[in-house]
ROLUM-500750 format. One record per residue (C-alpha): x, y, z; residue number from 1; residue in one letter. Coordinates in nm, 2 decimals, m for minus. Layout:
! ROLUM-500750
R / px / py / pz / num / residuo
R / X / Y / Z / NUM / A
...
//
This chain:
! ROLUM-500750
R / px / py / pz / num / residuo
R / m0.01 / m0.01 / 0.03 / 1 / M
R / 0.20 / 0.33 / m0.07 / 2 / A
R / 0.24 / 0.57 / 0.18 / 3 / G
R / 0.07 / 0.89 / 0.17 / 4 / T
R / 0.30 / 1.15 / 0.07 / 5 / P
R / 0.43 / 1.41 / 0.33 / 6 / S
R / 0.34 / 1.78 / 0.30 / 7 / R
R / 0.62 / 1.99 / 0.32 / 8 / K
R / 0.57 / 2.30 / 0.49 / 9 / P
R / 0.56 / 2.69 / 0.31 / 10 / L
R / 0.79 / 2.88 / 0.26 / 11 / E
R / 0.62 / 3.18 / 0.19 / 12 / S
R / 0.28 / 3.33 / 0.20 / 13 / P
R / 0.11 / 3.17 / m0.07 / 14 / K
R / m0.01 / 3.37 / m0.34 / 15 / P
R / m0.41 / 3.54 / m0.35 / 16 / D
R / m0.57 / 3.32 / m0.63 / 17 / G
R / m0.78 / 3.65 / m0.62 / 18 / A
R / m0.53 / 3.83 / m0.67 / 19 / N
R / m0.68 / 4.11 / m0.39 / 20 / L
R / m0.38 / 4.07 / m0.14 / 21 / V
R / 0.03 / 4.06 / m0.24 / 22 / K
R / 0.25 / 3.85 / m0.04 / 23 / P
R / 0.39 / 4.17 / 0.10 / 24 / E
R / 0.08 / 4.26 / 0.32 / 25 / R
R / 0.00 / 3.96 / 0.42 / 26 / M
R / 0.29 / 3.93 / 0.58 / 27 / Q
R / 0.29 / 4.27 / 0.71 / 28 / A
R / m0.08 / 4.21 / 0.85 / 29 / V
R / 0.09 / 3.87 / 0.99 / 30 / L
R / 0.38 / 4.13 / 1.16 / 31 / E
R / 0.15 / 4.41 / 1.29 / 32 / S
R / m0.09 / 4.18 / 1.42 / 33 / I
R / 0.24 / 4.01 / 1.62 / 34 / R
R / 0.37 / 4.35 / 1.75 / 35 / D
R / 0.00 / 4.45 / 1.89 / 36 / A
R / 0.09 / 4.19 / 2.13 / 37 / G
R / m0.18 / 4.10 / 2.37 / 38 / E
R / m0.34 / 4.43 / 2.33 / 39 / K
R / m0.44 / 4.33 / 2.00 / 40 / G
R / m0.48 / 4.53 / 1.72 / 41 / I
R / m0.80 / 4.66 / 1.51 / 42 / T
R / m0.89 / 4.64 / 1.14 / 43 / K
R / m0.92 / 4.97 / 1.16 / 44 / A
R / m0.55 / 5.04 / 1.25 / 45 / A
R / m0.41 / 4.72 / 1.03 / 46 / L
R / m0.56 / 4.93 / 0.73 / 47 / T
R / m0.44 / 5.25 / 0.85 / 48 / R
R / m0.06 / 5.05 / 0.90 / 49 / R
R / m0.08 / 4.91 / 0.55 / 50 / L
R / m0.15 / 5.30 / 0.43 / 51 / G
R / m0.49 / 5.35 / 0.37 / 52 / G
R / m0.60 / 5.01 / 0.20 / 53 / V
R / m0.93 / 4.91 / 0.14 / 54 / A
R / m1.11 / 4.65 / 0.49 / 55 / P
R / m1.15 / 4.42 / 0.24 / 56 / R
R / m0.81 / 4.39 / 0.14 / 57 / T
R / m0.70 / 4.34 / 0.56 / 58 / V
R / m1.00 / 4.10 / 0.54 / 59 / D
R / m0.88 / 3.87 / 0.27 / 60 / R
R / m0.52 / 3.90 / 0.45 / 61 / A
R / m0.67 / 3.76 / 0.75 / 62 / I
R / m0.84 / 3.47 / 0.55 / 63 / Q
R / m0.57 / 3.38 / 0.37 / 64 / L
R / m0.32 / 3.35 / 0.67 / 65 / L
R / m0.60 / 3.14 / 0.89 / 66 / E
R / m0.58 / 2.88 / 0.59 / 67 / E
R / m0.21 / 2.90 / 0.58 / 68 / Q
R / m0.21 / 2.77 / 0.91 / 69 / G
R / m0.20 / 3.16 / 1.14 / 70 / A
R / m0.47 / 3.15 / 1.44 / 71 / R
R / m0.60 / 3.45 / 1.58 / 72 / F
R / m0.78 / 3.55 / 1.89 / 73 / G
R / m1.09 / 3.76 / 1.79 / 74 / K
R / m1.18 / 3.98 / 2.06 / 75 / D
R / m1.46 / 4.24 / 2.15 / 76 / R
R / m1.39 / 4.58 / 2.32 / 77 / Q
R / m1.57 / 4.90 / 2.38 / 78 / G
R / m1.85 / 4.96 / 2.29 / 79 / R
R / m1.96 / 4.95 / 2.05 / 80 / P
R / m1.73 / 4.66 / 2.05 / 81 / P
R / m1.47 / 4.65 / 1.79 / 82 / V
R / m1.34 / 4.32 / 1.72 / 83 / I
R / m0.92 / 4.28 / 1.85 / 84 / H
R / m0.66 / 4.08 / 1.69 / 85 / F
R / m0.41 / 3.89 / 1.84 / 86 / T
R / m0.19 / 3.66 / 1.70 / 87 / L
R / m0.26 / 3.29 / 1.89 / 88 / E
R / m0.02 / 3.06 / 1.61 / 89 / K
R / 0.16 / 3.20 / 1.29 / 90 / G
R / 0.08 / 3.04 / 0.95 / 91 / P
R / 0.24 / 2.72 / 0.87 / 92 / E
R / 0.55 / 2.90 / 0.66 / 93 / W
R / 0.61 / 3.19 / 0.95 / 94 / D
R / 0.98 / 3.11 / 1.08 / 95 / T
R / 0.94 / 3.36 / 1.39 / 96 / R
R / 1.00 / 3.24 / 1.71 / 97 / I
R / 0.87 / 3.33 / 1.99 / 98 / T
R / 1.06 / 3.55 / 2.32 / 99 / P
R / 0.99 / 3.27 / 2.52 / 100 / H
R / 1.12 / 3.01 / 2.30 / 101 / A
R / 1.40 / 3.22 / 2.22 / 102 / R
R / 1.48 / 3.22 / 2.63 / 103 / M
R / 1.47 / 2.85 / 2.63 / 104 / A
R / 1.74 / 2.81 / 2.40 / 105 / L
R / 1.93 / 3.04 / 2.63 / 106 / E
R / 1.90 / 2.91 / 2.93 / 107 / V
R / 2.01 / 2.52 / 2.69 / 108 / A
R / 2.32 / 2.77 / 2.53 / 109 / L
R / 2.40 / 2.92 / 2.92 / 110 / M
R / 2.37 / 2.61 / 3.09 / 111 / A
R / 2.60 / 2.44 / 2.79 / 112 / L
R / 2.86 / 2.69 / 2.85 / 113 / E
R / 2.84 / 2.68 / 3.24 / 114 / G
R / 3.04 / 2.34 / 3.19 / 115 / T
R / 3.25 / 2.44 / 2.87 / 116 / A
R / 3.27 / 2.75 / 2.81 / 117 / T
R / 3.54 / 2.78 / 2.54 / 118 / E
R / 3.50 / 2.45 / 2.39 / 119 / L
R / 3.14 / 2.54 / 2.22 / 120 / W
R / 3.13 / 2.92 / 2.19 / 121 / Y
R / 3.23 / 3.01 / 1.82 / 122 / D
R / 2.88 / 2.71 / 1.73 / 123 / Q
R / 2.70 / 2.87 / 2.02 / 124 / L
R / 2.71 / 3.19 / 1.85 / 125 / E
R / 2.63 / 3.08 / 1.55 / 126 / G
R / 2.30 / 2.94 / 1.63 / 127 / L
R / 2.22 / 3.28 / 1.91 / 128 / R
R / 2.24 / 3.46 / 1.59 / 129 / K
R / 2.02 / 3.23 / 1.39 / 130 / L
R / 1.74 / 3.22 / 1.64 / 131 / A
R / 1.82 / 3.66 / 1.69 / 132 / D
R / 1.71 / 3.71 / 1.33 / 133 / S
R / 1.38 / 3.51 / 1.35 / 134 / H
R / 1.25 / 3.73 / 1.67 / 135 / L
R / 1.00 / 4.02 / 1.58 / 136 / S
R / 1.14 / 4.37 / 1.66 / 137 / T
R / 0.85 / 4.39 / 2.04 / 138 / R
R / 0.95 / 4.04 / 2.08 / 139 / D
R / 1.33 / 4.09 / 2.05 / 140 / R
R / 1.28 / 4.40 / 2.33 / 141 / D
R / 1.07 / 4.13 / 2.54 / 142 / L
R / 1.34 / 3.89 / 2.56 / 143 / F
R / 1.59 / 4.14 / 2.62 / 144 / K
R / 1.40 / 4.20 / 2.92 / 145 / A
R / 1.36 / 3.85 / 3.04 / 146 / L
R / 1.70 / 3.83 / 2.97 / 147 / Q
R / 1.82 / 3.99 / 3.24 / 148 / E
R / 1.64 / 3.80 / 3.51 / 149 / H
R / 1.76 / 3.44 / 3.41 / 150 / V
R / 2.11 / 3.35 / 3.54 / 151 / C
R / 2.28 / 2.98 / 3.51 / 152 / V
R / 2.58 / 2.93 / 3.74 / 153 / R
R / 2.76 / 2.57 / 3.81 / 154 / G
R / 3.00 / 2.34 / 3.61 / 155 / G
R / 3.34 / 2.39 / 3.47 / 156 / A
R / 3.47 / 2.71 / 3.30 / 157 / D
R / 3.70 / 2.55 / 3.07 / 158 / D
R / 3.90 / 2.82 / 2.91 / 159 / Q
R / 4.08 / 2.61 / 2.60 / 160 / Q
R / 3.88 / 2.71 / 2.26 / 161 / A
R / 3.80 / 2.45 / 2.07 / 162 / L
R / 4.00 / 2.36 / 1.72 / 163 / D
R / 3.74 / 2.43 / 1.47 / 164 / T
R / 3.92 / 2.23 / 1.25 / 165 / K
R / 3.97 / 1.90 / 1.43 / 166 / M
R / 3.58 / 1.94 / 1.56 / 167 / L
R / 3.50 / 1.97 / 1.17 / 168 / T
R / 3.74 / 1.63 / 1.07 / 169 / Q
R / 3.53 / 1.47 / 1.38 / 170 / V
R / 3.21 / 1.55 / 1.25 / 171 / L
R / 3.27 / 1.46 / 0.92 / 172 / L
R / 3.37 / 1.08 / 1.04 / 173 / A
R / 3.10 / 1.08 / 1.37 / 174 / L
R / 2.81 / 1.14 / 1.09 / 175 / G
R / 2.88 / 1.00 / 0.75 / 176 / H
R / 2.56 / 0.96 / 0.59 / 177 / P
R / 2.69 / 0.59 / 0.52 / 178 / D
R / 2.81 / 0.53 / 0.86 / 179 / G
R / 3.11 / 0.58 / 1.09 / 180 / S
R / 3.44 / 0.64 / 0.90 / 181 / R
R / 3.80 / 0.61 / 1.07 / 182 / E
R / 3.92 / 0.88 / 1.28 / 183 / L
R / 4.30 / 0.98 / 1.27 / 184 / E
R / 4.38 / 1.14 / 1.62 / 185 / L
R / 4.70 / 1.33 / 1.80 / 186 / T
R / 4.62 / 1.30 / 2.14 / 187 / Y
R / 4.80 / 1.49 / 2.41 / 188 / Q
R / 4.83 / 1.30 / 2.77 / 189 / A
R / 4.65 / 1.47 / 3.06 / 190 / A
R / 4.90 / 1.32 / 3.29 / 191 / S
R / 5.23 / 1.38 / 3.09 / 192 / T
R / 5.18 / 1.62 / 2.82 / 193 / G
R / 5.32 / 1.34 / 2.51 / 194 / R
R / 5.08 / 1.34 / 2.23 / 195 / T
R / 5.04 / 1.03 / 2.04 / 196 / S
R / 4.86 / 0.95 / 1.68 / 197 / T
R / 4.62 / 0.67 / 1.68 / 198 / R
R / 4.35 / 0.55 / 1.50 / 199 / T
R / 3.96 / 0.53 / 1.58 / 200 / V
R / 3.62 / 0.48 / 1.54 / 201 / I
R / 3.41 / 0.76 / 1.62 / 202 / P
R / 3.07 / 0.67 / 1.85 / 203 / F
R / 2.92 / 0.92 / 2.02 / 204 / T
R / 3.04 / 1.32 / 2.11 / 205 / L
R / 2.93 / 1.32 / 2.53 / 206 / T
R / 2.87 / 1.62 / 2.75 / 207 / H
R / 2.96 / 1.59 / 3.09 / 208 / D
R / 2.84 / 1.82 / 3.35 / 209 / V
R / 3.03 / 1.60 / 3.60 / 210 / F
R / 3.38 / 1.69 / 3.46 / 211 / S
R / 3.28 / 2.02 / 3.27 / 212 / G
R / 3.43 / 1.86 / 2.95 / 213 / G
R / 3.28 / 1.76 / 2.61 / 214 / A
R / 3.48 / 1.39 / 2.51 / 215 / F
R / 3.45 / 1.19 / 2.15 / 216 / L
R / 3.37 / 0.84 / 2.29 / 217 / L
R / 3.57 / 0.58 / 2.01 / 218 / A
R / 3.59 / 0.26 / 1.92 / 219 / W
R / 4.01 / 0.17 / 1.96 / 220 / D
R / 4.10 / m0.09 / 1.75 / 221 / P
R / 4.45 / m0.14 / 1.86 / 222 / A
R / 4.37 / m0.20 / 2.20 / 223 / K
R / 3.96 / m0.38 / 2.16 / 224 / Q
R / 3.79 / m0.12 / 2.40 / 225 / E
R / 3.63 / 0.21 / 2.37 / 226 / P
R / 3.77 / 0.52 / 2.50 / 227 / R
R / 3.71 / 0.84 / 2.61 / 228 / H
R / 3.90 / 1.13 / 2.41 / 229 / F
R / 3.86 / 1.48 / 2.58 / 230 / R
R / 3.77 / 1.73 / 2.30 / 231 / L
R / 4.00 / 2.01 / 2.38 / 232 / A
R / 4.32 / 1.71 / 2.45 / 233 / R
R / 4.24 / 1.65 / 2.07 / 234 / I
R / 4.55 / 1.81 / 1.90 / 235 / V
R / 4.49 / 1.72 / 1.52 / 236 / E
R / 4.23 / 1.49 / 1.33 / 237 / A
R / 4.18 / 1.32 / 0.98 / 238 / K
R / 3.90 / 1.15 / 0.88 / 239 / A
R / 3.99 / 0.85 / 0.69 / 240 / L
R / 3.79 / 0.71 / 0.34 / 241 / G
R / 3.74 / 0.40 / 0.50 / 242 / R
R / 3.49 / 0.26 / 0.71 / 243 / R
R / 3.45 / 0.21 / 1.08 / 244 / G
R / 3.31 / m0.16 / 1.17 / 245 / L
R / 3.28 / m0.17 / 1.60 / 246 / I
R / 3.23 / m0.57 / 1.61 / 247 / P
R / 3.00 / m0.54 / 1.91 / 248 / D
R / 2.81 / m0.21 / 1.93 / 249 / K
R / 2.69 / m0.35 / 2.32 / 250 / G
R / 3.06 / m0.25 / 2.55 / 251 / P
R / 3.03 / 0.11 / 2.35 / 252 / M
R / 2.64 / 0.16 / 2.45 / 253 / E
R / 2.74 / 0.09 / 2.78 / 254 / Q
R / 3.04 / 0.34 / 2.80 / 255 / A
R / 2.82 / 0.59 / 2.71 / 256 / R
R / 2.54 / 0.50 / 2.88 / 257 / D
R / 2.74 / 0.43 / 3.19 / 258 / C
R / 2.95 / 0.73 / 3.18 / 259 / Q
R / 2.99 / 0.98 / 3.51 / 260 / I
R / 3.20 / 1.23 / 3.50 / 261 / G
R / 3.42 / 1.09 / 3.19 / 262 / G
R / 3.50 / 0.78 / 3.37 / 263 / W
R / 3.39 / 0.44 / 3.30 / 264 / F
R / 3.55 / 0.13 / 3.24 / 265 / S
R / 3.44 / m0.24 / 3.03 / 266 / P
R / 3.35 / m0.43 / 3.34 / 267 / G
R / 2.99 / m0.51 / 3.44 / 268 / T
R / 2.81 / m0.19 / 3.53 / 269 / P
R / 2.71 / m0.23 / 3.99 / 270 / F
R / 2.49 / m0.07 / 4.14 / 271 / R
R / 2.54 / 0.25 / 4.41 / 272 / I
R / 2.28 / 0.28 / 4.67 / 273 / Q
R / 2.31 / 0.67 / 4.88 / 274 / L
R / 2.17 / 0.80 / 5.16 / 275 / R
R / 2.11 / 1.11 / 5.20 / 276 / I
R / 2.03 / 1.34 / 5.50 / 277 / S
R / 2.07 / 1.67 / 5.58 / 278 / G
R / 1.84 / 1.98 / 5.61 / 279 / T
R / 1.82 / 2.08 / 5.25 / 280 / N
R / 1.98 / 1.79 / 4.99 / 281 / W
R / 1.67 / 1.53 / 5.05 / 282 / P
R / 1.41 / 1.75 / 4.90 / 283 / Q
R / 1.72 / 1.93 / 4.63 / 284 / A
R / 1.75 / 1.54 / 4.52 / 285 / L
R / 1.37 / 1.55 / 4.50 / 286 / L
R / 1.32 / 1.84 / 4.32 / 287 / D
R / 1.59 / 1.78 / 4.04 / 288 / A
R / 1.70 / 1.41 / 4.02 / 289 / P
R / 2.07 / 1.44 / 3.93 / 290 / P
R / 2.17 / 1.33 / 3.57 / 291 / A
R / 2.34 / 0.98 / 3.65 / 292 / L
R / 2.28 / 0.60 / 3.51 / 293 / P
R / 1.95 / 0.48 / 3.58 / 294 / S
R / 1.93 / 0.70 / 3.91 / 295 / V
R / 1.62 / 0.69 / 4.09 / 296 / E
R / 1.54 / 0.86 / 4.41 / 297 / V
R / 1.30 / 0.74 / 4.68 / 298 / R
R / 1.19 / 0.92 / 5.03 / 299 / K
R / 1.24 / 0.76 / 5.33 / 300 / E
R / 1.08 / 0.79 / 5.67 / 301 / K
R / 1.29 / 1.08 / 5.90 / 302 / G
R / 1.38 / 1.27 / 5.62 / 303 / G
R / 1.59 / 1.10 / 5.42 / 304 / T
R / 1.63 / 1.00 / 5.05 / 305 / V
R / 1.77 / 0.68 / 4.92 / 306 / L
R / 1.92 / 0.75 / 4.60 / 307 / L
R / 2.04 / 0.50 / 4.31 / 308 / T
R / 2.24 / 0.48 / 4.00 / 309 / F
R / 2.41 / 0.29 / 3.80 / 310 / L
R / 2.89 / 0.31 / 3.76 / 311 / A
R / 3.12 / 0.10 / 3.62 / 312 / T
R / 3.37 / 0.30 / 3.73 / 313 / E
R / 3.41 / 0.40 / 4.13 / 314 / P
R / 3.61 / 0.75 / 4.03 / 315 / S
R / 3.31 / 0.93 / 3.90 / 316 / G
R / 3.07 / 0.82 / 4.17 / 317 / P
R / 3.37 / 0.93 / 4.42 / 318 / T
R / 3.33 / 1.26 / 4.31 / 319 / R
R / 2.97 / 1.31 / 4.31 / 320 / F
R / 2.92 / 1.19 / 4.63 / 321 / I
R / 3.21 / 1.38 / 4.84 / 322 / L
R / 3.02 / 1.75 / 4.78 / 323 / Q
R / 2.73 / 1.60 / 4.98 / 324 / F
R / 3.05 / 1.61 / 5.26 / 325 / G
R / 2.89 / 1.38 / 5.64 / 326 / P
R / 2.53 / 1.41 / 5.45 / 327 / D
R / 2.60 / 1.09 / 5.26 / 328 / A
R / 2.67 / 0.72 / 5.34 / 329 / E
R / 2.70 / 0.49 / 5.04 / 330 / V
R / 2.56 / 0.16 / 5.18 / 331 / L
R / 2.66 / m0.02 / 4.88 / 332 / E
R / 2.82 / m0.19 / 4.68 / 333 / P
R / 3.09 / m0.28 / 4.97 / 334 / K
R / 3.38 / m0.18 / 4.70 / 335 / T
R / 3.26 / 0.11 / 4.70 / 336 / L
R / 3.23 / 0.23 / 5.06 / 337 / R
R / 3.63 / 0.02 / 5.17 / 338 / T
R / 3.68 / 0.30 / 4.87 / 339 / H
R / 3.56 / 0.60 / 5.03 / 340 / L
R / 3.69 / 0.56 / 5.35 / 341 / A
R / 4.05 / 0.53 / 5.20 / 342 / S
R / 3.98 / 0.85 / 5.00 / 343 / V
R / 3.82 / 1.05 / 5.29 / 344 / I
R / 4.13 / 0.87 / 5.55 / 345 / K
R / 4.33 / 1.01 / 5.31 / 346 / T
R / 4.19 / 1.38 / 5.27 / 347 / M
R / 4.17 / 1.40 / 5.68 / 348 / G
R / 4.55 / 1.30 / 5.72 / 349 / A
R / 4.59 / 1.62 / 5.51 / 350 / K
R / 4.45 / 1.84 / 5.78 / 351 / Y
R / 4.57 / 1.73 / 6.11 / 352 / R
//
C-alpha cells in the first residue's frame, strides 16, 4: 500500500488566487498583529498600518493567513464592541520564534557554556544569531527584558578554545551518511603532556556536567576497547575514507550510558545506593534528581532519601558523592564504601 506523501512546509505566503492581497501585505498584516501583543489591533488600525488599503483587503489577508495555518484571537472590546486581533499561532510558513522559545534556547546554551565555555563558543554564537534574526522587533525587546532575569551558574569553565578544523573532521567521520569513518587522532595525554597518534572509530560525542568537558567516545581497534578522548586534548584529527567497523556496539553503548564525569570501565555495571540526609539535600534531590545512569530517588521516613544509580568505575561516583560531605553514606556496594573510606582517611590526614 502506497504511503501518503508528506506535506512540505510552506516557505512563504501562498499567492492570492483572487489577486486582492500581495504576499508582502499578508506579511505586513501578520507582523502588525504580532507586534500588537496581548492588547491586539483593530481592522481600522491595520488598514492605516498598510497605508490606507481597503478594509476588504485586510479581511482577505486574515482569511488567507488562517487558511495557511494562522490562528487569531478575536476579542470584542469597547462600546460599540470592536474586534481586536491577537496572534495565537503563526501560519505554516512563519519562521518567527517567540521570546519564550528564545529564552528556553538561551537557558540551554548558558547551561552548556557553564560546563565548557570556550569549547562551544563559536558554534553557540552562530545559533544565537540565527535565533535572534527570527525574532520580531517587539519580541526582541521582550526577550531582552526576560534575559535580564535569568542566571545560570555551576559546572566548570574550560578556557581552552576548541579547534574548529579538528571538530569538523571529527563530525565528518562521525556523521557520514554511510556509517562512521575511521578517524586518525593526535592526542595529548593529561598526565604526561605527551602526544601520540592513533586510529579510532568514533561512536558519539558526550558532554558531562560533572567533569565540565566534552568528549569523543570511540572504539580503539588496537586495544579492542572503548576510549574516551577529551575534545580539548585532541591536537589534530583527520577523517579517513575507510568505513569504521565496531565488532560489538554493546560495550560502546554501555560506556556511553554508564559514564560519570568521563570515567567508565568495560566491566559489568554495579548498583550504587546512597542514603542522603541533611536539611536541604533530600528535598533538592527529590525536586531535581541528578542526571546519573538509571537514577532513582526514594523518600524515607525521618526525612532522608535513598539515591540509587549505576556505574562501571569508582572515580566518577566518588567525585559526585563527596559533594554531600557527612550527609552521604554509601550503603552498597561494599567495594565503594571501602574506596571512599580510604579517600576520606587520606583527606583527613592533610588537615591534622
